[in-house]
C-alpha positions as CSV (number, residue, x, y, z in Angstrom):
1,M,-80.4,-90.2,46.7
2,A,-79.3,-90.0,43.0
3,P,-77.5,-93.0,41.5
4,Y,-74.4,-90.9,41.2
5,L,-73.6,-91.1,44.9
6,P,-74.0,-94.8,45.7
7,K,-72.1,-95.8,42.6
8,L,-69.2,-93.5,43.4
9,R,-69.1,-94.7,47.0
10,Q,-68.8,-98.3,45.9
11,L,-66.0,-97.5,43.4
12,I,-64.0,-95.6,46.0
13,K,-64.5,-98.3,48.6
14,T,-63.1,-100.9,46.3
15,A,-60.4,-98.6,45.0
16,R,-61.4,-99.0,41.4
17,I,-59.5,-95.9,40.3
18,E,-60.3,-95.6,36.6
19,Q,-64.0,-96.1,36.9
20,A,-64.2,-93.6,39.8
21,K,-62.2,-91.1,37.9
22,E,-64.9,-90.9,35.3
23,L,-67.5,-90.1,37.9
24,L,-65.3,-87.7,39.7
25,S,-64.6,-85.8,36.5
26,I,-68.2,-84.4,36.7
27,F,-67.9,-83.6,40.5
28,P,-67.6,-79.8,39.9
29,S,-70.9,-79.8,38.1
30,R,-72.9,-81.6,40.8
31,P,-75.3,-79.8,43.2
32,D,-73.8,-78.4,46.4
33,S,-75.7,-81.0,48.6
34,E,-74.1,-83.8,46.6
35,K,-70.7,-82.2,46.8
36,Q,-70.7,-82.2,50.6
37,E,-71.6,-85.9,50.6
38,V,-68.8,-86.7,48.1
39,I,-66.3,-84.8,50.3
40,A,-67.4,-86.9,53.3
41,M,-67.0,-90.2,51.5
42,L,-63.7,-89.2,49.9
43,A,-62.3,-88.4,53.4
44,L,-63.1,-92.0,54.5
45,A,-61.5,-93.6,51.4
46,P,-58.7,-96.2,52.0
47,D,-55.1,-95.0,51.9
48,K,-54.4,-92.3,49.3
49,T,-57.0,-93.5,46.8
50,A,-59.3,-90.4,47.1
51,L,-56.3,-88.0,46.9
52,S,-55.0,-89.7,43.8
53,L,-58.5,-89.6,42.2
54,L,-59.0,-85.9,42.8
55,E,-55.5,-84.9,41.8
56,K,-56.3,-86.5,38.4
57,V,-59.4,-84.4,38.2
58,A,-57.5,-81.3,39.2
59,S,-55.2,-81.8,36.2
60,T,-58.2,-81.4,33.8
61,D,-60.3,-78.5,32.7
62,K,-63.0,-79.8,35.0
63,C,-61.1,-78.5,38.1
64,D,-62.7,-75.8,40.3
65,Q,-62.2,-74.4,43.8
66,D,-64.3,-77.2,45.4
67,V,-62.0,-79.8,44.0
68,L,-58.9,-78.0,45.3
69,D,-60.5,-77.5,48.7
70,V,-61.2,-81.3,49.1
71,I,-57.6,-82.0,48.0
72,D,-56.3,-79.7,50.8
73,I,-58.6,-81.4,53.4
74,L,-57.4,-84.9,52.4
75,K,-53.7,-83.9,52.5
76,T,-54.3,-82.5,56.0
77,N,-56.1,-85.6,57.2
78,L,-53.4,-87.9,55.7
79,S,-50.6,-85.8,57.4
80,D,-52.3,-86.3,60.7
81,V,-52.0,-90.1,60.5
82,Q,-48.8,-91.2,62.1
83,P,-47.3,-94.5,60.9
84,V,-47.3,-97.1,63.6
85,A,-45.1,-100.2,63.7
86,A,-47.2,-103.3,63.3
87,K,-47.4,-105.2,66.6
88,P,-50.6,-107.0,66.4
89,D,-50.0,-109.2,69.5
90,S,-48.5,-106.5,71.8
91,D,-50.1,-106.1,75.2
92,E,-50.1,-102.3,74.8
93,Q,-52.1,-102.5,71.6
94,K,-54.6,-104.9,73.1
95,L,-55.0,-102.7,76.1
96,T,-55.6,-99.6,73.9
97,S,-58.2,-101.6,71.9
98,D,-59.9,-102.9,75.0
99,S,-60.0,-99.4,76.6
100,F,-61.5,-97.9,73.4
101,K,-64.3,-100.5,73.2
102,T,-65.0,-100.4,76.9
103,N,-65.2,-96.6,77.1
104,L,-67.1,-96.2,73.9
105,A,-69.8,-98.5,75.3
106,L,-69.8,-96.4,78.5
107,L,-70.4,-93.1,76.7
108,N,-74.2,-93.9,76.6
109,S,-74.4,-95.8,79.9
110,G,-77.4,-95.2,82.0
111,K,-75.1,-94.1,84.8
112,I,-73.7,-90.6,85.0
113,A,-70.5,-91.7,86.7
114,E,-69.7,-94.2,83.9
115,R,-70.5,-91.7,81.2
116,Y,-68.2,-89.2,82.8
117,Q,-65.4,-91.8,83.2
118,A,-65.6,-92.5,79.5
119,F,-65.8,-88.8,78.6
120,T,-62.6,-88.2,80.6
121,Y,-60.9,-91.0,78.8
122,F,-61.7,-89.8,75.4
123,S,-60.9,-86.2,76.3
124,V,-57.2,-87.0,75.8
125,H,-57.7,-89.4,72.8
126,G,-58.7,-87.2,69.9
127,A,-57.8,-89.7,67.2
128,Q,-60.0,-92.3,68.8
129,V,-62.9,-89.8,69.0
130,A,-62.6,-89.2,65.2
131,S,-62.6,-93.0,64.6
132,A,-65.6,-93.6,66.8
133,L,-67.5,-90.7,65.2
134,T,-66.7,-92.0,61.7
135,T,-68.2,-95.4,62.7
136,S,-71.2,-93.9,64.4
137,I,-72.5,-91.9,61.4
138,E,-72.5,-94.9,59.1
139,S,-76.1,-95.7,60.1
140,L,-77.7,-92.4,61.2
141,D,-81.2,-93.9,61.1
142,N,-80.3,-96.2,64.0
143,Q,-78.0,-93.8,65.8
144,D,-78.0,-93.6,69.6
145,H,-78.7,-89.9,70.4
146,D,-76.6,-89.7,73.6
147,L,-73.6,-91.5,72.1
148,L,-73.5,-89.1,69.1
149,I,-74.0,-86.1,71.4
150,N,-71.0,-87.1,73.6
151,L,-68.8,-87.9,70.6
152,L,-69.6,-84.5,69.2
153,R,-68.9,-82.8,72.5
154,L,-65.6,-84.7,72.6
155,T,-64.8,-83.6,69.1
156,E,-65.3,-80.0,70.2
157,R,-62.9,-80.6,73.1
158,T,-60.2,-82.6,71.3
159,I,-60.4,-81.0,67.8
160,P,-59.2,-84.1,65.7
161,H,-58.8,-83.1,62.0
162,G,-60.1,-86.6,61.0
163,A,-63.5,-85.6,62.3
164,V,-64.1,-82.6,60.0
165,A,-65.6,-84.6,57.1
166,C,-68.0,-86.4,59.5
167,L,-69.2,-83.0,60.8
168,F,-70.0,-81.8,57.3
169,T,-71.8,-85.1,56.6
170,L,-74.0,-84.6,59.6
171,I,-75.0,-81.0,58.8
172,S,-75.9,-82.0,55.2
173,D,-78.3,-84.7,56.6
174,K,-81.8,-83.3,56.8
175,K,-82.9,-86.1,59.2
176,I,-80.7,-85.2,62.2
177,N,-82.5,-83.5,65.0
178,T,-82.1,-79.9,66.3
179,Q,-80.0,-80.8,69.3
180,I,-77.5,-82.7,67.2
181,R,-77.3,-79.9,64.6
182,F,-76.5,-77.5,67.5
183,V,-73.6,-79.7,68.8
184,V,-72.2,-80.3,65.3
185,Y,-71.9,-76.5,64.8
186,N,-70.3,-76.2,68.3
187,A,-67.7,-78.8,67.2
188,L,-67.0,-77.0,63.9
189,E,-66.5,-73.7,65.8
190,A,-63.8,-75.3,67.9
191,F,-61.5,-75.8,64.8
192,P,-59.0,-73.0,64.3
193,E,-59.8,-72.7,60.6
194,L,-61.9,-74.6,58.2
195,E,-60.9,-75.2,54.6
196,S,-64.3,-73.9,53.4
197,A,-67.2,-72.6,55.5
198,A,-69.6,-72.4,52.6
199,G,-71.5,-75.5,53.8
200,I,-72.3,-73.7,57.1
201,I,-74.3,-70.9,55.5
202,K,-77.6,-72.8,55.6
203,G,-77.3,-73.0,59.4
204,I,-78.1,-69.3,59.8
205,S,-81.5,-69.9,58.3
206,D,-82.4,-72.7,60.7
207,P,-85.8,-72.2,62.4
208,S,-84.1,-72.9,65.8
209,M,-82.6,-69.8,67.5
210,Y,-79.9,-71.8,69.2
211,V,-78.8,-73.6,66.1
212,R,-78.6,-70.3,64.2
213,M,-76.5,-68.9,67.0
214,A,-74.1,-71.9,66.9
215,A,-73.8,-71.6,63.1
216,V,-73.1,-67.8,63.4
217,K,-70.2,-68.7,65.8
218,V,-68.6,-70.9,63.1
219,L,-69.0,-68.2,60.4
220,E,-67.6,-65.5,62.7
221,K,-64.4,-67.6,63.0
222,N,-64.3,-68.2,59.3
223,C,-65.4,-64.8,58.0
224,S,-64.9,-64.1,54.3
225,D,-66.3,-61.8,51.6
226,Y,-68.5,-64.6,50.3
227,I,-70.0,-65.3,53.8
228,I,-70.6,-61.6,54.4
229,A,-72.3,-61.3,51.0
230,E,-74.6,-64.3,51.6
231,I,-75.6,-63.0,55.1
232,K,-76.3,-59.5,53.7
233,N,-78.6,-60.9,51.1
234,K,-80.6,-62.8,53.7
235,I,-80.8,-59.7,56.0
236,E,-81.7,-57.3,53.2
237,S,-84.5,-59.6,51.9
238,G,-86.9,-57.6,54.1
239,T,-88.4,-60.7,55.7
240,K,-88.9,-61.6,59.4
241,T,-86.3,-64.3,58.9
242,G,-83.7,-61.6,57.9
243,E,-84.5,-59.6,61.0
244,M,-84.2,-62.7,63.3
245,L,-80.8,-63.4,61.7
246,A,-79.6,-59.9,62.4
247,H,-80.7,-60.3,66.1
248,T,-78.9,-63.7,66.3
249,I,-75.7,-62.2,65.0
250,L,-75.9,-59.4,67.6
251,D,-76.8,-61.9,70.4
252,A,-73.8,-64.1,69.4
253,R,-71.6,-61.0,69.7
254,A,-70.0,-61.9,66.4
255,L,-67.8,-58.8,66.2
256,C,-66.2,-59.5,62.8
257,L,-69.6,-60.1,61.2
258,I,-71.2,-57.2,62.9
259,E,-68.5,-54.8,61.8
260,A,-68.7,-56.0,58.2
261,L,-72.5,-55.8,58.1
262,M,-72.6,-52.2,59.4
263,S,-72.2,-51.1,55.8
264,S,-75.7,-52.4,55.2
265,D,-78.5,-49.8,55.9
266,T,-80.9,-52.6,56.6
267,F,-78.7,-54.3,59.2
268,S,-77.9,-50.9,60.8
269,Y,-81.6,-50.1,61.1
270,I,-82.4,-53.5,62.6
271,A,-79.4,-53.3,65.0
272,S,-80.3,-49.7,66.1
273,N,-83.9,-50.7,67.0
274,Y,-82.8,-53.9,68.8
275,L,-80.0,-52.2,70.8
276,N,-82.2,-49.3,71.9
277,N,-85.1,-51.5,73.0
278,S,-84.5,-55.1,74.0
279,A,-80.8,-56.1,73.6
280,P,-79.1,-57.6,76.7
281,I,-76.3,-55.5,78.3
282,P,-73.5,-57.7,77.0
283,V,-74.7,-57.3,73.4
284,I,-74.7,-53.5,73.8
285,E,-71.2,-53.6,75.3
286,S,-69.9,-55.6,72.3
287,F,-71.4,-53.2,69.9
288,I,-69.8,-50.3,71.8
289,K,-66.4,-51.9,71.3
290,I,-66.9,-51.9,67.5
291,L,-68.0,-48.2,67.6
292,E,-64.9,-47.3,69.7
293,K,-62.7,-49.1,67.2
294,K,-64.3,-47.0,64.4
295,N,-63.9,-43.8,66.6
296,L,-67.6,-43.0,66.4
297,K,-67.6,-41.0,69.6
298,S,-71.1,-39.6,69.5
299,T,-72.7,-43.0,68.8
300,V,-70.5,-44.5,71.6
301,K,-72.0,-42.0,74.0
302,K,-75.5,-42.8,72.9
303,Y,-75.2,-46.5,73.5
304,T,-73.2,-46.0,76.7
305,R,-76.1,-44.0,78.1
306,N,-78.4,-46.8,77.1
307,R,-76.2,-49.5,78.7
308,N,-75.9,-47.5,81.9
309,K,-79.6,-47.0,82.1
310,K,-80.2,-50.8,81.7
311,A,-77.4,-51.6,84.2
312,G,-79.2,-49.4,86.8
313,I,-82.3,-51.6,86.7
314,K,-82.1,-54.0,89.6
315,K,-82.4,-57.6,88.4
316,E,-82.0,-61.0,89.9
317,V,-78.9,-62.6,88.4
318,F,-78.5,-66.2,87.1
319,I,-75.0,-67.7,86.9
320,I,-74.6,-70.0,83.9
321,I,-71.7,-72.5,83.6
322,S,-70.7,-74.6,80.6
323,P,-67.5,-75.3,78.6
324,S,-69.6,-74.5,75.5
325,C,-69.9,-70.8,74.6
326,P,-73.0,-71.3,72.5
327,F,-74.6,-73.0,75.5
328,L,-73.8,-69.9,77.5
329,D,-75.0,-67.4,74.8
330,V,-78.3,-69.3,74.3
331,Y,-79.1,-69.3,78.0
332,A,-78.0,-65.6,78.4
333,K,-80.5,-64.7,75.6
334,L,-83.4,-66.8,77.0
335,I,-82.9,-65.6,80.6
336,D,-82.6,-61.9,79.6
337,T,-85.8,-62.3,77.6
338,C,-87.5,-63.5,80.8
339,G,-86.4,-60.3,82.6
340,Y,-83.3,-61.5,84.6
341,G,-79.6,-60.7,84.5
342,T,-76.9,-63.2,83.8
343,R,-73.2,-63.9,84.4
344,T,-71.6,-66.6,82.3
345,F,-68.6,-68.8,83.0
346,T,-66.8,-71.5,80.9
347,G,-64.7,-72.6,84.0
348,S,-66.3,-74.1,87.2
349,Q,-63.6,-72.6,89.4
350,E,-64.2,-69.0,88.3
351,A,-67.9,-69.6,88.6
352,F,-67.5,-71.0,92.1
353,E,-65.5,-67.9,93.2
354,A,-68.2,-65.6,91.9
355,I,-70.9,-67.7,93.8
356,V,-68.8,-67.3,97.0
357,V,-68.6,-63.5,96.6
358,E,-72.3,-62.9,95.8
359,K,-75.3,-65.2,96.1
360,P,-76.9,-65.7,92.7
361,A,-80.7,-66.1,92.3
362,V,-80.2,-69.4,90.3
363,I,-77.3,-71.5,89.0
364,V,-77.7,-73.1,85.6
365,C,-75.0,-75.5,84.5
366,D,-74.2,-78.2,82.0
367,L,-74.0,-81.9,83.1
368,F,-70.3,-82.2,82.1
369,L,-68.0,-79.3,83.0
370,N,-64.3,-79.0,82.3
371,H,-63.0,-80.9,85.3
372,M,-66.1,-82.1,87.1
373,T,-69.8,-82.8,86.6
374,G,-72.7,-80.5,87.4
375,L,-73.4,-82.9,90.4
376,D,-69.9,-82.3,91.8
377,L,-70.4,-78.5,91.5
378,A,-73.8,-78.8,93.2
379,R,-72.4,-80.6,96.2
380,E,-69.8,-77.8,96.7
381,V,-72.5,-75.1,96.4
382,R,-74.7,-76.9,98.9
383,E,-72.1,-76.4,101.6
384,M,-73.0,-72.6,101.4
385,Y,-76.6,-72.4,100.2
386,T,-79.7,-74.6,100.6
387,R,-81.9,-75.7,97.8
388,K,-84.4,-72.9,98.6
389,E,-81.7,-70.2,98.9
390,V,-80.1,-70.9,95.5
391,P,-81.9,-73.3,93.1
392,I,-79.4,-75.4,91.0
393,I,-80.5,-76.4,87.5
394,I,-78.6,-79.0,85.4
395,S,-79.5,-78.6,81.7
396,S,-78.3,-81.2,79.4
397,L,-78.5,-82.5,75.8
398,Q,-78.2,-86.1,77.1
399,K,-81.6,-87.8,77.3
400,G,-81.0,-91.5,77.8
401,L,-79.8,-91.7,81.5
402,S,-81.5,-94.2,83.7
403,K,-84.4,-92.3,85.4
404,P,-84.1,-94.1,88.8
405,E,-80.3,-93.6,88.8
406,L,-80.6,-90.0,87.8
407,A,-83.3,-89.2,90.4
408,A,-81.1,-90.7,93.1
409,E,-78.0,-88.7,92.0
410,L,-79.9,-85.5,91.8
411,K,-81.4,-86.0,95.3
412,K,-78.0,-86.8,96.7
413,A,-76.4,-83.7,95.2
414,K,-79.5,-81.6,96.2
415,V,-80.1,-80.4,92.6
416,N,-83.4,-78.8,92.2
417,V,-84.1,-79.5,88.5
418,F,-82.7,-81.6,85.6
419,C,-84.0,-80.4,82.2
420,N,-83.3,-80.8,78.5
421,F,-81.3,-78.1,76.8
422,P,-82.5,-75.5,76.2
423,A,-85.2,-74.8,78.8
424,T,-88.4,-73.0,77.8
425,P,-89.2,-69.4,79.1
426,N,-91.9,-70.9,81.4
427,Q,-89.4,-73.3,82.9
428,I,-86.9,-70.5,83.5
429,K,-89.4,-68.3,85.2
430,S,-90.4,-71.2,87.5
431,W,-86.9,-71.6,88.8
432,I,-87.1,-68.2,90.7
433,N,-88.4,-68.8,94.3
434,P,-89.6,-72.4,93.6
435,A,-92.1,-73.8,96.0
């Protein structure tokens, strides 16, 4: 790390305004990677120190759009903080503090029930989630994987504005693993609008398909001329990476991005080949919607025939359940590649109703659903279907559960397999008619 960053961090932390002002005056000229880190440290600065510093920079000829974007973020974060009357000895504050500490410790407990209890608690305490996330990323080298995964999933669920800077800090850190990158992008996608999505662009070049898909979801929600231009450049590079990116955008059913990219001959060519040959039915249906919007009737007929032809092929169907749309999209892609059909659900109740109506070949679900765990769902399904009739797979990003405890819970709920997210194609194929 360049000396610029640690020196600035220390000055902001100790509120030495004049000295920090000098360093911040060259902020616009720093590399993009450093800018993201500066944004993160400014958002964590005490009181209104950071805002004051940047407003001084904004009044000079050094000001650029990045400076203005950070000012907007800081104003939003400060407006979210509600003043609370100081009652240091009140029983209510002590209870809140004790509950926070207790549940934070339980988020990486070896027991599923304790983790879910803590997850449920934090699901209605977004400000506490942001606070815990801020603390947890202070030492990423020693970070507990499962604690960070659960805090990020909770950020996705509670959408606290105070967590945005932490999310950008994480995606700018090259040391974080693939699964954490995936969940960071999921969390960013949950926010209605980001001040700037420029820092997300690098995610679409990630070597991992599921990280690319999650990053595309964020860009779809924050589509701009700049983002479209950057994506076009990558796709039109003529490389295999550009082709994979085009496929990922189609698989993510990113309608705004797809429509904007249709002006590119390269994208249109790649899309046509993919849609005619190997694209899943839901991807073709999404593309048809865009064509209908553009009133391209002959092309609509062409892809409708293709869709109907594929729909006529009898396939065993997997039901996939998760509150996370990227989780669903990734498994839909993987399972389709293995030659099976899918139906996806974000809600366990809707999924259960579908399971009652028609027996699926396999059920794949997340460990934590909206109002229950995957184990709870398995117990309900087992009242209708045996382990052999309908295999139930729980796929999770959480790795640190107690193995004896997990094995006992899976056996009790009659779950066939517990695996890491995402499963490999060989694992998926093994779930059909298991021995």
